[in-house]
N, C-alpha and C positions, 0 to 999 in steps of 0.2 A: 790659473784659469782651468775651468772644467771643460774637457773636450772628450768626444767619443774616443775611447782607447783603441789602439791598433796593436794587434798581436802578431808577432812574426815567429813562426814555428820552424825549427830545424828538422830536416828529414832524418830518419833513422833507418838502419838496415832492416829488411823485412823480418828477419828472425829475432830482432831485438825490439820490435814495436811494443812500447810499454802500455799498460792499461791506464785509463784516466785516473784511477784511484792511487796507483802505486808510484807514478812518476809525474808530478805536476810540471806543466810547461813553464819555462822561465818567463817571469812577468805576470804570473797568475795573481800574486799578492797585490801588485799594483792595479790590476784589472778589478779585483774584488773591492779594493779600497775605493777606486773611482766609482764603481757601481753603488757602493754604500753611501758615498757622499751625495751622489745624485739622488738616491732614494730619500735621504733625509731632507734635502732641499725641496724636493717635490712634495713631501709630506708637509713641510712648513708653508708651502704656498697654499695648500689646501686647508691647513689647520693652523692659522696664525695664532700664536700664543701658547702653543703646545709645549709641554715641559720635556726634559730629557727622559723622564720615566715614561711619559706618553709616547715619545718617539720610539723608545725601546719596545714598548708593548705593540705599537702599530707596525713597526718594521720587522720585528722578530730578532733584532740585533741585541747583543748583550748590553747591559748598562755601561760597562767599562768601554766597549767599542764605541757606543754612542757618545760618551763623554769625551773620548779622545778626538773623534771626528768633529764634534761640536766646537771643541777648543780650537782646532785648526781653522774651521770656517769662521769663527769669531775673529781670530787673529788676522785672517785674510780679508775681513771686512764684509763677508757675505751675511753674517748674522749679528744680532745684538740681543742682549738680555734685557728684559723688562723687570719691574719691581715684582718680587715674590708675592703670591696671593695666598689668602687664608683659606684653608680647606676644612677647618673644623676638627682635624685629627691631630694627634700628637706626632711630633717629629719635625724634621726639616721641611720648610715650605717649598713647594715646587717653584722653580723660576721659569716664567714664560719666556719663550724665544720667538723671534720674528725675523723675517728677512730685512736686511738693511741695505746691502749693495753700496756700502760706503766707498766713495772715490771710484765708482764704476759707472761706465756710460755705454750705451748702445747707439749705433747709427742705423737709420733706415732711409731708403732712397726710393722715390717714385720716378721712374724714367717713362714719361708719358709721350704721346705723339708730338707734343709741342712745348713741353717744359720739363725741367728737372727740379724735384723737391728733395731736400735733405733735412732730416731732423735728428736731434740728439735727445735721447730719453734716459731716464733712470730705469732700473730693473723693475720698477713699479708702474712704468708707463707715464711718468710725469715728464712733460715736454720741457727740456732745458733750453733749447734754442732750435730755430728752424730757418732755412733759407730757400729761396726759389729763384729760378732764372729761366728765361726762354731757351728752348733747345736751339743751339746755334746751327746744328747740321743734323740731317737724318742719316748721314753716313755712319754705319755701325762703329767704326774706329773712332771717328770724331765724337760721337755721342758718348762712348765709353770713356774717352779722354775727359770730356766735360764732367761726366758723373764722378770720376775719381778725383778730378781737380777740386770740385766742390766738396766732396767727402773729406779729402785731405785737409782742406782749409778749415772745415769745422772740427775735424779730429785734432788738428794742431791747436786750435783754440781751447778745446776741452783739455788737452794735455797740459797746456800752460796753466790751466786752472787746477791742476793736480788730479785730473780724472783719468782712469785707465780704460782704454777701449777694449770691450769684450768681443765684439763682433759686428758685422755689417750685414744687413738684409736688403736686397734690391728687388723691387717690384717691376715686372715687365708686362707690357700690354699685349700679351699673346701667350699661348700654351708652351710650357717648357717640357720637353721629353725628359722624364726623370731618370731614364736609363742612360741617355747620352749627354744630358745637360744642354742639348741644342734647343734654341728658341725656334719652334717649328714654323710659326706663321704669325706675323703681326701686321694685318692688312692696313691699319690706319697710319703706320709709320713706313710701310713698304718693305718690311723685312721678311725673308723666308730662309729657313735653315741657317741661322746665324749662330756661330760658336761664341756665345757671350762669355763663357768661362775663360777661354784662352785670351780673349781681349782684356777682360777685367784683370786676369792674372798678370799680364804684361804691364798694364798701367799701374797696378798696385805695387808691383816689384819696383818700378821706377820711382814711385812715390814713397818708398820705404815702409809699405804696409804689407809686405809679402807674408808675414807671419800672422796676420789677423784673419780669423775665420770669416769667410764671405759666403753668403748663401743667396741664391737668386731663384725666383719662381714667379708664377703668374700673379699679377697685382691683386686680383680679387681674392685669390687664395691667401695672400699675405694679410689683406684687410680682415678676412675672416678670423685668422689666427690672432690678430690684434684685438678683436672683439672678445675673444675668450681668454686670452692670456692676460690682458690688462683689465681685469674686472673683478668684482666681488664674487666670492664663492658662495654657493655652487654656481657653475656656469650653465648657460642655456645650451642644451645638447639634446637633439640635433639642432644645428643653426645653419641657416643659409644666408650668406651675405650677397646682395645683388649690387654690383657696381654699375652705375649709370653715368657715363660721360660721353666722349666721342665714340667709344665702344661700349658694349654692354656685356657683362660676364657675371660669373658667380663663384663664390668659394663655399665649400661645404664642410662643416665640422660634424663628424659622425663618430659616436663612441669615443670622444675625447681625442680624435685624430683627424687630420686633414684628409678628406677623401679626394684622391686625384685620378682614379681610374687606372686602366692598364698601363698607359704611357705617360699620363700626367695632364691630359687635356679635359678631364671631367669638369663640368661646370660651365662649358662654353654655351650658355643659354642664349646669348646674343645672336647665335647663328642657328638657333632652332627656328623652324618655319611658323610664322604667325598667319601669313596670307599666302595661299597657293598661287604661284605665278604672279607674285606681288612685285613691290618696288625692288630695284636692284640694290644689292648690298656690297659693301667694300670687299667682301670675301669672294665675290663672283656669283653667288647664288641669288635667287629671287625670293622675296617675301620674308627675309630674316627679321627677327625682332629688332635688331640694330637699325634696320632701315626705317623703322617707325618710332623707336624710342631713343636712338642715338642723338647726340647733341647737334650733329650736322643736319639731320632731318628736321629737328625742331627749329633750328636757326633759319633753315631755308624756308620753312612755312611761315616764319615770322618776318621774313625779309631781311635777315641779318647774316646772310651767307653769300659770299661772292668770291670768285676765283679760288675756290677751295679753302677759304679763310672764314672762320667764325668771328663775327664782331661781338665779342663777349661784353664789351662796354655798352654797346647799344642794347643787347639783350637785357642786361642788368638794369639799365635806365628805363627801358620800356616796361619791365616788370614792376619797377618801383613806382612808375606813374600809372600802373594798372591799364596799360594799353590793351584794348580788347582783342586785337589780332594776335598779339604775343601770348596773352593769357589763354586764348583758344588753342594755340599751338601746343602749349604745355599741357593743357587739359586733355587734348586728343592723345598726346603721347602717354599721359597718365592712364587713359582708358586701355591702351595697348599694354601698358605696364601691368595693369591689374590682371589682364589675361595671362601674362607671363608669370605673375606671382601665383596665380591659381595653378598653373602647370607645375611650377616648382613645389608648391604645397602638396599636390596629389602625388608627385614623384618621390619626395623625400620626407614628407610628414614631419616638418620641423616644429620645435617649440616656438621658435622666433625666426622671423625674416627681418634682416637688417638692410636698409637702403642707404647707399652712400654714393659719393661722386658729385662732380660739379653740376650735373643736370638736376640732382636733388636739391642742391643748394640754390641754384638759380630759379628752379620751378617752385620751390617752397610748397605752401599748402595747396596751390592750384594743381600741381602735379600729384601730390600725395593724396589729397581728397578724392581725386578722380580714380586713382589706383585702388585705394582701399574700398571705395564704393563698389567698384566692379568685383573685387575679391569677396566682399560681404554678400553681394547678390548671389554669386556662385555658391557660397556656403549656405545661405538660406534655402536655396532651391534644393540642395542636397540634404538639408536638415542637419548640418554639421556646424561646428564652431571653428571659424578661421583662426589661424595662428596669429600671435601678436606681431604687429609690424612696427619696427622702430627705425629711427634714423641713426646713422653711424655716430659712435661716441666721439670720434675725432674729426668729424665733418670732412672737409677737403683734404685733411692730412691723414685720412684713414689708411691709405696704402703705405705711405712713408713710415708712419708709426707702426703699422703692421710689419714692415720690414725689420724694424728694431725688435718687435715681439717675436718674429720668426727666428732671429738669431739666438735669442734667449731660449725659445722653445726647443730649437734643435740641440742646444747644449744640454738641456735637462731631459730630453727625450731621444737619446741616441738609438733606441730600439725601434723608432719609426723611420724606416728607410725612405719613405715617400718625401720626407722633409730634407733630404740631404743632397740637393743639387748644389754641391759645394765645390768651389774651385780648390784644388790641392796643388800647391807649387811643385814643380818637378825640376 
C-alpha cells in the first residue's frame, strides 16, 4: 500500500551536526522510493498508455529505476501492460502501461443529516456496490458507530471477494478544521465542535480496521475531488462543485488541489447572504442562501415539510405529476440558485460549475433551467460567457464516491496537506 512516508530523525550533538549531503538520514532511500512510485502512478493517471521510456523522460528517473519500480507496481496489481504498439522505428516496440488496480477497492461514506451511504469503488471510480440506510441517531457516537458498522459490512463483503481495501473517505455535512480535525459546525444535524477522528478511530479499532487509512472532510469538498479524480484527462480546472440538499455548500478545485482556506471552511456558500435580513437559516443568521435553496425551504413551500421532516416521497410524486405548486417551489429555488452561481463564478472564475445533491435530482430541469437562465442573464448583461454548468457525474452518490476518490487522491498526493484530515491510531 502506498502511504505518505513518515521520517523519524535522531538528534545529534551540536558539534556533530552533519550536512545533508554528507550524512543521509536513515530511511532516506525508502522515502525516495516511495516518492518515485507515487510520481510514476500520478504520471500514468495523466498519461494512460505511456511506456517505460516515456515515464523515464517525463519523470527524470533513469530507465533502470523506472523498470524496477514498474515491475513492483505490476506485481502488486497497480499496473498492467498493454500490447506493444508500432512506432515506425527500428528496435524494441514500447509497451504501453496503464493503471489496473487489480484486487483493490476503495470505500466512500456520506454521513448526511438523515442517512448514511456507503459505496465501494475501483481505483477508476467504477461503483462495485452501494448501500444506504436511515440515520438511526444524531448522537455523534451512535452515528459514527452506524457509519463504521455499515463500512465494515461492505469491506468484509469485498474481502470475501478477494479485494484489498486501500482506504476510506468520509464526507461530513459541515466544515472540518484541517488543523485539528474537528468538525466545527453542522447545523442540520445539530453538531458543533465534534471530534470525529477520535470517534472513528475507536470504532474502527473495534471493527478490526485500525490499520486502514481513513480520511474525513466536508461533503462538498469530497464530491469536488470525485469529479476531478474519477474523470477523463485533462480535468476541468478550476472547478466549483455546488452541493444542494438539506444544506448548501461547495467544493473548489484550484490548480489541481482542493482549496480549503485557512482553517478548512472555504466554500460554505450556503451561508453567504442572498437577502439582507431575510429568512432565518439553520446556522442562526438571516438571509443565507440555504434558507432559500435548501431542501427544507423547498419542501415547506411545496407543503411537504412538517415537524422538521421532509416528505421526500410526496415531493417526488408531486414533481412526477407536474404539480404546479411544487414545480413553482423548485423554480423559485432555482432562481436563487442562479444568483448563487453567479456569485461563485465571479469569485472563482471556474471552467465548470457542477451541481449535485438530492435537490438537483428532485428538482430536475425545473430547478436547473431556472438557475441557468438567471446565470445567463447576468453573463449577457456583463458581455461575458458564463461557465459550463453540469450535473454531478455520480448523481446522489457524488459525496460517497467522492470519499473513495479522496482516499486515493490523498495516497497519490501526500504533498497536499489540506487533504490530510486523517485519523492516526495512537
